[in-house]
C-alpha positions as CSV (number, residue, x, y, z in Angstrom):
1,M,0.0,0.0,0.0
2,T,1.1,3.6,-0.4
3,T,0.5,6.8,1.5
4,L,1.2,9.3,-1.2
5,R,-2.1,9.1,-2.9
6,P,-4.1,9.7,0.2
7,L,-1.8,12.6,1.1
8,R,-2.3,14.2,-2.3
9,E,-6.1,13.8,-2.0
10,V,-6.0,15.6,1.4
11,L,-3.8,18.4,0.1
12,L,-5.9,18.8,-3.0
13,A,-9.0,19.0,-1.0
14,T,-7.6,21.8,1.0
15,P,-9.2,25.2,-0.1
16,R,-6.7,27.5,-1.8
17,R,-6.4,31.2,-1.8
18,R,-7.8,32.9,-5.0
19,W,-4.5,34.6,-5.7
20,S,-1.0,33.5,-4.9
21,L,1.4,35.8,-3.1
22,T,3.5,36.2,-6.3
23,R,0.5,37.1,-8.4
24,Y,-0.9,39.5,-5.8
25,F,2.5,41.2,-5.5
26,A,2.9,41.4,-9.3
27,V,-0.4,43.2,-9.8
28,V,-0.2,45.5,-6.8
29,S,3.4,46.4,-7.4
30,V,2.9,47.1,-11.1
31,L,0.1,49.5,-10.3
32,A,2.1,51.1,-7.5
33,M,5.2,51.4,-9.7
34,L,3.2,52.8,-12.6
35,A,1.6,55.4,-10.3
36,L,5.0,56.3,-8.8
37,G,6.6,56.6,-12.2
38,V,3.8,58.9,-13.5
39,A,4.0,61.0,-10.4
40,L,7.8,61.3,-10.7
41,V,7.7,62.3,-14.4
42,W,4.9,64.7,-13.9
43,V,6.6,66.4,-10.9
44,T,9.9,66.6,-12.7
45,A,8.4,67.9,-15.9
46,N,6.5,70.6,-14.0
47,V,9.7,71.6,-12.2
48,M,11.6,71.9,-15.4
49,R,8.8,73.9,-17.1
50,D,8.6,76.2,-14.2
51,Q,12.3,76.7,-14.2
52,A,12.3,77.4,-18.0
53,R,9.5,79.9,-17.5
54,R,11.3,81.6,-14.7
55,D,14.4,81.9,-16.9
56,G,12.3,83.4,-19.6
57,I,10.8,85.9,-17.2
58,V,14.3,87.0,-16.1
59,M,15.2,87.4,-19.8
60,A,12.1,89.4,-20.4
61,Q,12.7,91.7,-17.4
62,S,16.3,92.3,-18.7
63,I,14.9,93.3,-22.1
64,E,12.3,95.5,-20.5
65,S,15.0,97.4,-18.6
66,Y,17.1,98.0,-21.7
67,A,14.1,98.9,-23.8
68,T,12.4,101.4,-21.4
69,S,15.5,103.0,-19.9
70,D,15.3,106.0,-22.3
71,V,11.5,106.3,-22.6
72,P,10.3,109.5,-21.0
73,E,7.6,109.1,-18.4
74,D,5.2,111.4,-20.0
75,A,5.1,109.2,-23.1
76,Y,3.1,106.7,-21.1
77,T,0.7,109.5,-20.2
78,V,0.4,111.0,-23.7
79,G,0.5,107.6,-25.4
80,V,3.0,108.7,-28.1
81,L,6.7,108.1,-28.6
82,A,9.1,110.4,-30.4
83,P,10.7,109.0,-33.6
84,E,14.2,109.2,-32.1
85,T,13.0,107.3,-29.0
86,F,11.4,104.6,-31.2
87,T,14.7,104.2,-33.1
88,R,16.8,104.1,-29.9
89,I,14.5,101.3,-28.5
90,T,14.9,99.3,-31.7
91,E,18.7,99.6,-31.5
92,Q,18.9,98.7,-27.8
93,V,16.9,95.4,-28.2
94,A,18.5,94.3,-31.4
95,G,21.1,92.3,-29.7
96,F,18.7,89.8,-28.0
97,E,18.6,86.8,-30.3
98,N,15.6,85.0,-28.8
99,L,13.5,88.2,-28.8
100,T,10.8,87.9,-31.6
101,R,8.7,90.9,-30.7
102,L,8.6,93.7,-28.2
103,R,5.5,95.9,-27.6
104,L,5.2,98.7,-25.0
105,W,1.7,99.4,-23.6
106,T,0.4,102.1,-21.4
107,V,-1.8,101.1,-18.4
108,D,-4.8,102.0,-20.6
109,G,-3.8,99.5,-23.3
110,V,-2.4,102.1,-25.7
111,L,0.4,100.7,-27.9
112,L,3.5,102.9,-27.7
113,F,6.0,100.6,-29.4
114,D,6.0,97.5,-31.6
115,S,9.3,96.0,-32.8
116,L,7.4,94.7,-35.8
117,Q,6.3,98.3,-36.6
118,D,2.7,97.2,-36.5
119,S,0.6,100.0,-35.2
120,T,-2.5,97.9,-34.8
121,G,-3.4,95.3,-32.3
122,F,-4.6,95.0,-28.8
123,P,-3.1,93.7,-25.6
124,D,-4.3,90.9,-23.6
125,G,-6.3,93.1,-21.2
126,D,-6.6,90.6,-18.3
127,R,-2.9,89.8,-18.3
128,L,-2.0,93.5,-18.7
129,D,-4.2,94.4,-15.8
130,A,-2.8,91.6,-13.7
131,A,0.8,92.7,-14.4
132,V,0.0,96.3,-13.6
133,R,-2.0,95.6,-10.5
134,Q,0.2,92.9,-9.0
135,R,3.5,94.5,-10.1
136,E,4.7,91.0,-11.1
137,P,5.5,89.7,-14.6
138,D,2.8,87.5,-16.2
139,A,4.2,84.8,-18.5
140,Q,2.4,82.4,-20.8
141,V,3.4,80.1,-23.5
142,V,1.5,80.8,-26.7
143,T,1.6,79.3,-30.2
144,E,2.2,81.9,-33.0
145,V,1.3,81.2,-36.6
146,R,3.1,83.2,-39.3
147,G,2.4,83.3,-43.0
148,A,-1.0,81.8,-42.8
149,Q,-1.8,82.7,-46.4
150,F,1.1,80.4,-47.6
151,G,0.3,77.5,-45.3
152,G,1.8,79.2,-42.2
153,T,4.4,78.0,-39.6
154,E,3.8,77.5,-36.0
155,S,6.2,78.4,-33.3
156,S,6.1,78.4,-29.5
157,Q,6.5,81.8,-27.9
158,L,6.9,82.8,-24.3
159,D,4.7,85.9,-24.0
160,V,5.6,87.9,-20.9
161,Y,3.9,91.1,-19.6
162,V,6.6,92.9,-17.6
163,P,5.3,95.9,-15.5
164,I,7.2,99.2,-16.2
165,D,7.9,101.0,-12.9
166,R,8.7,104.7,-12.6
167,D,9.6,105.8,-9.1
168,G,7.3,103.3,-7.5
169,T,4.4,103.9,-10.0
170,V,3.5,101.3,-12.7
171,V,3.1,103.4,-15.8
172,G,2.7,100.6,-18.3
173,A,3.9,97.1,-19.4
174,A,6.3,95.7,-21.8
175,E,5.1,92.7,-23.7
176,V,8.1,90.6,-24.4
177,M,7.8,87.6,-26.8
178,L,10.7,85.2,-26.7
179,D,11.3,82.2,-29.1
180,Y,10.4,79.2,-26.9
181,S,10.7,76.5,-29.6
182,E,14.2,75.4,-28.6
183,T,13.4,75.5,-24.9
184,Q,10.2,73.5,-25.6
185,A,12.2,71.0,-27.6
186,A,14.8,70.8,-24.8
187,L,12.1,70.3,-22.2
188,S,10.5,67.5,-24.2
189,S,13.8,65.8,-24.6
190,A,14.6,66.2,-20.9
191,I,11.2,64.9,-20.0
192,R,11.6,61.9,-22.3
193,T,15.0,61.2,-20.7
194,V,13.6,61.5,-17.2
195,T,10.8,59.2,-18.2
196,A,13.1,56.6,-19.6
197,V,15.4,56.8,-16.5
198,V,12.5,56.6,-14.1
199,A,10.8,53.8,-16.1
200,G,14.1,51.8,-16.3
201,G,14.9,52.3,-12.7
202,L,11.5,51.3,-11.6
203,V,11.5,48.3,-13.9
204,L,14.9,47.2,-12.4
205,L,13.6,47.8,-8.9
206,W,10.4,45.9,-9.7
207,L,12.3,43.0,-11.1
208,G,14.6,42.8,-8.1
209,L,11.6,43.0,-5.7
210,F,9.6,40.5,-7.8
211,R,12.5,38.0,-7.7
212,T,12.8,38.4,-4.0
213,V,9.1,38.0,-3.4
214,R,8.8,35.1,-5.8
215,N,11.7,33.3,-4.0
216,A,10.1,34.1,-0.6
217,S,6.7,32.9,-1.9
218,H,8.3,29.7,-3.2
219,R,10.0,29.1,0.1
220,L,6.7,29.8,2.0
221,H,4.8,27.6,-0.4
222,T,7.3,24.8,0.0
223,S,7.3,25.3,3.8
224,A,3.5,25.2,3.8
225,L,3.4,22.0,1.9
226,E,6.0,20.5,4.2
227,N,4.1,21.6,7.2
228,A,0.9,20.1,5.7
229,R,2.8,16.9,5.0
230,L,4.2,16.8,8.5
231,A,0.8,17.5,9.9
232,L,-0.5,14.3,8.2
233,I,2.6,12.1,8.2
234,D,4.5,10.6,11.1
235,A,8.1,12.0,10.9
236,L,9.8,8.8,12.1
237,T,8.1,6.1,10.0
238,G,6.7,8.1,7.1
239,L,3.2,6.6,7.8
240,P,0.0,8.6,8.1
241,N,-0.5,9.9,11.6
242,R,-3.6,10.0,13.8
243,R,-5.0,13.1,12.0
244,M,-4.8,11.6,8.5
245,L,-6.1,8.3,9.8
246,G,-9.1,10.1,11.2
247,D,-9.7,11.8,7.8
248,R,-9.5,8.4,5.9
249,L,-11.7,6.8,8.5
250,E,-14.4,9.5,8.1
251,R,-14.3,8.9,4.3
252,A,-14.5,5.1,4.7
253,I,-17.5,5.6,7.0
254,A,-19.1,7.9,4.5
255,D,-18.6,5.3,1.8
256,H,-20.1,2.7,4.2
257,T,-23.2,4.8,4.6
258,S,-23.8,4.9,0.8
259,A,-22.6,1.4,-0.1
260,G,-23.5,-0.6,3.0
261,T,-20.0,-2.0,3.4
262,T,-18.2,-3.0,6.6
263,V,-15.3,-0.8,7.9
264,G,-12.7,-2.6,10.0
265,L,-10.1,-1.0,12.3
266,A,-7.2,-2.8,14.0
267,L,-5.0,-1.2,16.6
268,L,-1.6,-2.8,17.1
269,D,0.7,-2.5,20.1
270,I,4.2,-3.9,20.3
271,D,4.6,-6.1,23.4
272,R,7.4,-5.1,25.9
273,F,8.4,-2.2,23.8
274,K,9.4,-0.2,26.9
275,D,11.8,-2.9,27.9
276,I,13.3,-2.8,24.4
277,N,13.8,0.9,24.7
278,D,15.2,0.7,28.2
279,S,17.6,-2.1,27.4
280,L,18.7,-1.3,23.9
281,G,18.3,2.4,23.8
282,H,15.8,4.7,22.0
283,D,17.8,4.6,18.8
284,R,17.2,0.9,18.5
285,G,13.6,1.4,19.5
286,D,13.2,3.9,16.7
287,E,14.8,1.5,14.3
288,L,12.4,-1.2,15.3
289,L,9.4,1.1,14.8
290,Q,10.7,1.9,11.3
291,Q,11.1,-1.8,10.4
292,V,7.6,-2.6,11.8
293,A,6.2,0.3,9.7
294,T,7.9,-1.1,6.6
295,R,6.5,-4.6,7.1
296,L,3.0,-3.4,7.7
297,R,3.1,-1.0,4.7
298,D,4.4,-3.6,2.3
299,A,1.9,-6.2,3.4
300,M,-1.3,-4.2,3.1
301,R,-3.6,-3.7,0.1
302,Q,-3.7,-0.6,-1.9
303,D,-6.8,0.8,-0.2
304,D,-5.8,-0.2,3.3
305,V,-4.3,2.5,5.5
306,V,-1.4,1.9,7.9
307,A,-0.9,4.7,10.4
308,R,1.3,5.3,13.5
309,L,-0.7,6.8,16.3
310,G,2.3,7.4,18.6
311,G,4.8,5.5,20.6
312,D,4.6,1.8,19.7
313,E,0.9,1.9,18.7
314,F,-0.1,1.5,15.0
315,A,-3.5,1.4,13.3
316,I,-4.7,-0.4,10.2
317,L,-7.8,0.7,8.5
318,F,-9.7,-1.8,6.3
319,P,-12.1,0.4,4.5
320,D,-14.0,-2.4,2.9
321,V,-14.2,-5.9,4.5
322,R,-17.0,-8.4,4.2
323,S,-17.4,-9.3,7.8
324,V,-15.9,-9.1,11.3
325,A,-14.4,-12.5,10.8
326,D,-12.6,-11.2,7.7
327,A,-11.2,-8.3,9.7
328,E,-10.1,-10.7,12.4
329,A,-8.4,-12.9,9.8
330,A,-6.6,-9.9,8.4
331,A,-5.4,-9.0,11.8
332,R,-4.1,-12.5,12.4
333,R,-2.2,-12.3,9.1
334,V,-0.7,-9.0,10.3
335,R,0.4,-10.6,13.5
336,Q,2.3,-13.2,11.5
337,L,4.5,-10.4,10.1
338,F,6.1,-10.4,13.6
339,V,7.2,-14.0,13.4
340,P,10.5,-13.3,11.5
341,P,13.1,-11.6,13.8
342,F,13.9,-7.9,13.4
343,P,17.6,-7.3,12.7
344,L,18.9,-4.5,14.9
345,G,22.6,-4.2,14.3
346,D,24.1,-7.6,15.3
347,L,21.0,-8.6,17.2
348,A,18.1,-10.5,15.7
349,L,15.2,-9.4,17.9
350,H,12.0,-11.4,18.3
351,V,9.0,-9.3,19.2
352,D,5.3,-9.9,19.5
353,S,2.3,-7.7,19.2
354,S,-1.2,-7.4,20.6
355,I,-4.0,-6.4,18.1
356,G,-7.5,-5.3,18.8
357,V,-10.2,-5.4,16.1
358,A,-13.5,-3.5,15.9
359,C,-15.8,-3.0,13.0
360,L,-18.5,-0.6,11.9
361,P,-21.5,-1.0,12.1
362,D,-21.1,-4.2,14.1
363,H,-19.4,-2.6,17.1
364,A,-19.7,1.2,16.6
365,E,-21.6,3.9,14.7
366,D,-19.0,6.6,14.3
367,A,-15.3,7.1,13.9
368,S,-14.5,8.1,17.6
369,S,-16.4,5.1,19.0
370,L,-14.8,2.7,16.5
371,M,-11.4,3.9,17.6
372,R,-12.3,3.4,21.3
373,M,-13.8,0.0,20.7
374,A,-10.6,-1.1,18.9
375,D,-8.5,0.3,21.7
376,V,-10.6,-1.7,24.2
377,A,-10.1,-4.9,22.2
378,M,-6.3,-4.2,22.0
379,Y,-6.2,-3.8,25.7
380,T,-8.0,-7.1,26.1
381,A,-5.6,-8.8,23.8
382,K,-2.7,-7.5,25.7
383,T,-4.1,-8.2,29.2
384,H,-5.1,-11.7,28.5
385,R,-2.2,-12.4,26.0
386,L,-4.6,-13.4,23.3
387,G,-2.5,-11.9,20.4
388,V,-5.7,-10.8,18.5
389,S,-8.9,-9.9,20.2
390,V,-12.2,-8.7,18.7
391,Y,-14.2,-6.1,20.6
392,S,-16.6,-7.5,23.2
393,P,-18.9,-5.5,25.4
394,E,-18.1,-7.7,28.3
395,E,-14.5,-6.5,28.3
396,D,-15.4,-2.8,27.9
397,D,-15.0,-1.1,31.2
398,S,-16.5,2.1,29.6
399,S,-19.6,0.5,28.1
400,P,-22.9,2.2,29.0
401,A,-23.9,-0.8,31.2
402,R,-20.7,-0.6,33.2
403,L,-20.9,3.1,33.5
404,V,-24.5,2.8,34.9
405,L,-23.3,0.1,37.3
406,L,-20.4,2.4,38.4
407,G,-22.9,5.2,39.1
408,D,-25.0,2.8,41.2
409,L,-21.9,1.8,43.1
410,H,-21.2,5.4,44.0
411,R,-24.7,5.7,45.2
412,A,-24.5,2.5,47.2
413,L,-21.7,3.9,49.3
414,S,-23.9,6.6,50.5
415,V,-26.8,4.4,51.7
416,D,-26.9,2.0,54.6
417,D,-28.5,-1.2,53.4
418,E,-27.0,-2.0,49.9
419,L,-23.4,-2.9,50.6
420,Q,-23.1,-5.7,53.2
421,M,-20.3,-7.8,54.7
422,H,-20.8,-11.5,54.7
423,Y,-18.6,-13.8,56.8
424,Q,-17.3,-17.3,55.9
425,P,-15.9,-19.4,58.8
426,K,-12.4,-20.8,58.8
427,I,-12.2,-24.3,60.3
428,D,-9.3,-26.0,62.0
429,L,-9.0,-29.3,60.0
430,H,-7.7,-31.2,63.0
431,T,-10.1,-30.1,65.7
432,G,-13.1,-29.0,63.6
433,E,-13.4,-25.7,65.5
434,T,-14.1,-22.3,64.0
435,I,-11.0,-20.3,64.5
436,G,-11.8,-17.3,62.4
437,L,-13.9,-15.7,59.7
438,E,-13.2,-14.2,56.3
439,A,-15.2,-11.0,55.4
440,L,-16.6,-10.9,51.9
441,M,-18.5,-8.0,50.5
442,R,-21.9,-8.4,48.9
443,W,-24.0,-5.8,47.1
444,R,-27.7,-6.0,47.4
445,H,-28.6,-4.0,44.2
446,P,-32.1,-2.5,44.3
447,T,-33.0,-3.9,40.8
448,R,-30.5,-6.6,40.1
449,G,-30.5,-8.4,43.4
450,M,-27.5,-9.7,45.3
451,L,-24.3,-9.1,43.3
452,P,-21.1,-11.1,44.0
453,P,-17.8,-9.2,44.5
454,D,-16.4,-10.6,41.2
455,L,-18.8,-8.3,39.4
456,F,-18.2,-5.0,41.0
457,I,-14.8,-5.2,42.7
458,P,-12.8,-5.1,39.4
459,L,-15.0,-2.1,38.3
460,A,-14.1,-0.3,41.6
461,E,-10.4,-1.0,41.1
462,Q,-10.5,0.4,37.5
463,S,-12.4,3.5,38.5
464,G,-10.4,4.2,41.7
465,L,-13.5,3.6,43.9
466,I,-11.8,0.6,45.5
467,H,-10.3,2.8,48.3
468,D,-13.8,3.8,49.4
469,L,-14.9,0.1,49.4
470,T,-11.9,-1.0,51.4
471,R,-12.5,1.6,54.0
472,Y,-16.2,0.6,54.2
473,A,-15.2,-3.0,54.6
474,L,-12.7,-2.1,57.4
475,R,-15.2,0.1,59.2
476,S,-17.9,-2.6,59.1
477,C,-15.6,-5.5,60.1
478,V,-13.9,-3.7,63.0
479,A,-17.3,-2.5,64.3
480,Q,-18.6,-6.1,64.0
481,I,-15.6,-7.5,65.8
482,A,-16.3,-5.1,68.6
483,A,-20.0,-6.1,68.8
484,W,-19.0,-9.8,69.0
485,S,-16.4,-9.0,71.7
486,V,-19.2,-7.5,73.8
487,D,-21.0,-10.9,73.7
488,R,-17.7,-12.5,74.7
489,V,-17.1,-14.2,71.4
490,P,-13.8,-12.8,70.2
491,V,-13.6,-14.0,66.6
492,P,-10.7,-13.1,64.4
493,V,-11.8,-11.6,61.0
494,A,-9.8,-11.4,57.8
495,V,-10.4,-8.5,55.4
496,N,-9.2,-8.5,51.8
497,L,-7.0,-5.6,50.7
498,S,-6.7,-4.8,46.9
499,A,-3.4,-4.2,45.2
500,H,-4.3,-0.5,45.1
501,D,-4.8,-0.3,48.9
502,V,-1.7,-2.3,49.9
503,T,0.6,0.1,48.0
504,A,-0.7,3.1,50.1
505,Q,0.8,3.8,53.5
506,D,-2.4,5.5,54.7
507,V,-4.2,2.2,54.9
508,V,-2.1,1.4,58.0
509,E,-3.2,4.6,59.6
510,V,-6.9,3.9,58.8
511,I,-6.6,0.4,60.5
512,E,-4.9,1.9,63.6
513,D,-7.5,4.5,64.0
514,L,-10.4,2.0,63.6
515,L,-8.9,-0.4,66.1
516,T,-8.4,2.4,68.6
517,L,-11.8,3.9,68.1
518,H,-13.6,0.5,68.7
519,R,-11.1,-0.8,71.2
520,V,-10.6,-3.9,69.3
521,P,-7.5,-6.0,70.1
522,V,-5.1,-5.9,67.1
523,E,-4.8,-9.8,67.0
524,L,-8.5,-10.0,66.0
525,L,-7.9,-8.3,62.7
526,E,-6.2,-10.0,59.8
527,V,-5.7,-8.7,56.3
528,E,-5.3,-10.8,53.1
529,I,-3.5,-9.7,49.9
530,T,-3.2,-11.6,46.7
531,E,0.1,-13.0,45.6
532,T,-0.3,-11.2,42.3
533,A,-0.5,-7.9,44.1
534,L,2.6,-8.8,46.0
535,V,4.8,-9.6,43.1
536,S,3.4,-6.7,40.9
537,D,5.0,-4.0,42.9
538,P,7.1,-5.4,45.8
539,S,9.0,-2.2,46.4
540,R,5.8,-0.5,47.5
541,V,3.9,-3.4,49.0
542,V,6.6,-4.9,51.3
543,P,7.0,-1.6,53.4
544,V,3.2,-1.6,54.0
545,L,3.3,-5.2,55.1
546,H,6.1,-4.4,57.5
547,R,4.1,-1.5,59.0
548,L,1.1,-3.8,59.5
549,G,3.4,-6.3,61.2
550,E,4.8,-3.6,63.5
551,I,1.3,-2.7,64.8
552,G,0.5,-6.4,65.3
553,V,-1.9,-7.0,62.3
554,R,-1.6,-10.5,60.9
555,V,-1.1,-10.7,57.1
556,A,-1.9,-13.7,54.9
557,I,-1.1,-14.2,51.2
558,D,-4.3,-15.1,49.3
559,D,-4.6,-17.1,46.0
560,F,-1.1,-18.5,46.6
561,G,0.3,-20.6,43.8
562,I,-0.8,-18.5,40.8
563,G,1.8,-15.8,41.2
564,N,5.6,-15.9,41.0
565,T,6.7,-15.4,44.6
566,S,10.2,-16.7,45.1
567,I,11.4,-18.7,48.1
568,S,13.6,-15.8,49.2
569,Q,10.8,-13.4,49.0
570,L,8.5,-15.7,51.0
571,R,11.2,-16.1,53.7
572,D,11.7,-12.4,54.2
573,L,8.0,-11.3,54.0
574,P,6.3,-10.3,57.3
575,V,3.3,-12.7,56.7
576,H,1.7,-15.3,59.0
577,G,-0.1,-17.5,56.6
578,L,-0.8,-18.7,53.0
579,K,-4.1,-19.5,51.4
580,I,-3.8,-22.1,48.6
581,D,-5.8,-21.0,45.5
582,R,-9.0,-22.9,45.0
583,L,-7.8,-24.2,41.6
584,F,-5.3,-26.5,43.3
585,V,-7.9,-27.5,46.0
586,A,-10.5,-28.4,43.4
587,D,-8.1,-30.7,41.6
588,L,-7.6,-32.8,44.7
589,A,-11.2,-34.2,44.4
590,T,-10.7,-35.2,40.8
591,S,-9.3,-38.6,40.0
592,G,-6.0,-38.7,38.1
593,K,-4.8,-35.4,39.6
594,R,-1.9,-36.9,41.5
595,G,0.2,-34.0,40.4
596,S,-2.0,-31.6,42.3
597,E,-1.3,-33.4,45.6
598,V,2.4,-33.1,44.9
599,V,2.1,-29.3,44.3
600,V,-0.1,-28.7,47.4
601,K,2.3,-30.8,49.5
602,A,5.2,-28.7,48.3
603,M,3.3,-25.5,49.2
604,V,2.5,-26.8,52.6
605,D,6.0,-28.0,53.4
606,L,7.4,-24.7,52.2
607,A,5.0,-22.7,54.3
608,H,5.6,-24.8,57.4
609,S,9.3,-24.5,57.0
610,F,8.9,-20.8,57.4
611,G,6.5,-21.1,60.3
612,L,3.4,-20.1,58.3
613,Q,-0.1,-21.5,58.6
614,V,-1.8,-22.9,55.5
615,V,-5.4,-22.3,54.7
616,A,-7.2,-24.1,51.8
617,E,-10.2,-22.3,50.3
618,G,-13.0,-23.7,48.2
619,V,-13.4,-27.0,50.1
620,E,-16.8,-28.4,49.0
621,D,-16.7,-32.1,50.0
622,E,-15.3,-34.5,52.6
623,T,-13.0,-36.2,50.1
624,T,-11.2,-32.9,49.5
625,A,-11.1,-32.2,53.3
626,D,-9.6,-35.7,54.0
627,A,-7.0,-35.1,51.3
628,L,-6.1,-31.8,52.9
629,R,-5.7,-33.4,56.3
630,Q,-3.4,-36.0,54.8
631,L,-1.3,-33.1,53.3
632,T,-1.2,-31.5,56.8
633,V,-3.0,-28.3,55.7
634,D,-3.9,-26.3,58.9
635,Q,-7.3,-24.7,58.0
636,A,-10.0,-24.8,55.4
637,Q,-13.1,-22.9,54.4
638,G,-15.8,-23.6,51.8
639,Y,-19.4,-24.7,51.3
640,L,-18.7,-27.9,53.0
641,Y,-18.7,-26.0,56.3
642,A,-20.7,-22.9,55.6
643,A,-21.4,-20.3,53.0
644,A,-20.6,-16.7,53.6
645,L,-23.5,-15.3,55.7
646,P,-24.4,-11.9,57.0
647,A,-23.5,-11.1,60.6
648,E,-27.1,-11.4,61.9
649,R,-27.2,-15.0,60.8
650,L,-24.0,-15.8,62.6
651,G,-25.4,-15.5,66.1
652,V,-23.2,-16.1,69.2
653,E,-24.5,-19.6,69.8
654,H,-24.2,-20.3,66.1
655,L,-20.6,-19.2,66.0
656,R,-19.9,-21.5,68.9
657,R,-21.5,-24.5,67.1
658,L,-20.0,-24.0,63.7
659,G,-17.0,-26.2,64.3
660,D,-19.0,-29.1,65.9
């Protein structure tokens, strides 16, 4: 199978922006550069035009000063020039090459002088008035046409009205017309040059910026694709991760809805992976995960999805299987992939796996519940060492029925009559006397009737409610011992402690406080712990047992024989007795079970060698009782003698007669 096609599908399905960063920059920057270029050229052209006009005005003012220096002031009042004055003005301005025409006007618009010797014509009244009134030259570029009858020629002229000042009084204005064609041509050429320079500079700048932005956009796009890939792909193995698995699972469920197919999901966990990491190192652990990923990926079909969920946990999605049995068969084939060893350097490592299988719609209705059901099945496979396990509601601690029962158990702890302690006698096999009782909890459920501890104690342990149940049992039993002591029947009672309780130091304080509160002799209380609890965490359990021994509480090991307690551990433990598991006791009554007698005899001899008493539980017939006597077992309990009964049914006289 491959993971590239699903990744492409997910990436292609991701909505994209309408414009890329490069395209957006190209359009916006071109418009911005164009606007900037136009603005630069326009401003520069206007500056050059204004400067050329100012230069022309300066020239016109110079011509005016030469031309009017010898004109008498009264000429502007009379409106007539003498012939010799006319000639003198003509001679004075003859040296100005760019001067094309000079006319002198009075403030009333009377023509005094015209270098073209044209006595007709009228001034531009508005401009003449403006120059006279404001005492500032007024310049304007005009187009002059000459020789119109022969086709005519056009030329640009700078027409300047320069006010004529005599002792602070403006007496007229000189109209100076300068040839502006060369200046206009020079301006046009300069503007074209500026335009070319600005355009070229902006183009080069744009190209540089565009290249930078394009490279940055490419890097960002590449980074985004890589981030998208990393968001969907496990970095170590290259397999899809939990997020991508969820996406493919949703698609498979959608296809199931339309086509009516079965969707299978298998969760796989590598057994003892933590030990591998701790002993060989995390580098070897990562290498093992990579090899597992390769085997799984190469063995699956094209449409199957292999994903790594994290740590040593993998998932396999079967988007289209015919039945739960087919999904289970596929999971078993997957488990066979672990038969060949995994080469890790010079080491050929054999590892095993636990696989949980769940199917939709058989076990779940949506993706999240399917994942949870497969996880429950995997936990079952790992706990019971089944290899492959299909989801079963009976193994689901979080099933609705179990959750309801857990809620009822919470409520039962707050009422007085639901949780009850029943007591089963312990009989001395040699004298037949009752020498003690074992307290067993029962739950009188309001709708389901009497429930045995095997049904609700595991639920309490998994939910953390076991501590409350233990304290309830201790309170009830110590109070009952005190009540029997008042009737002068001091009966020792054994109370079971779970593995969760015996690892907590505060349980010793609880027992001490209860014994003090009810004034019960410490020798009347015994606690029992399972051998499995003892060997599971001896570093925390043994100190608690020593504390119990220090205050005088007797300790017995329950279900002995099914754990792995070593002889050295048993010798050093502060315990007073062993209870042989009922499996060995039951075999004594069965013909052909000679081996069971040997095992029980070995247990008894071992216990006696350490000075421990031996109790056999589950004794239901005289044959078994006789066999136990022959094997020198000290005590027994079971239905042969009495079932577990509530305290009110174990009256004082009844307790005294139980051993008879």
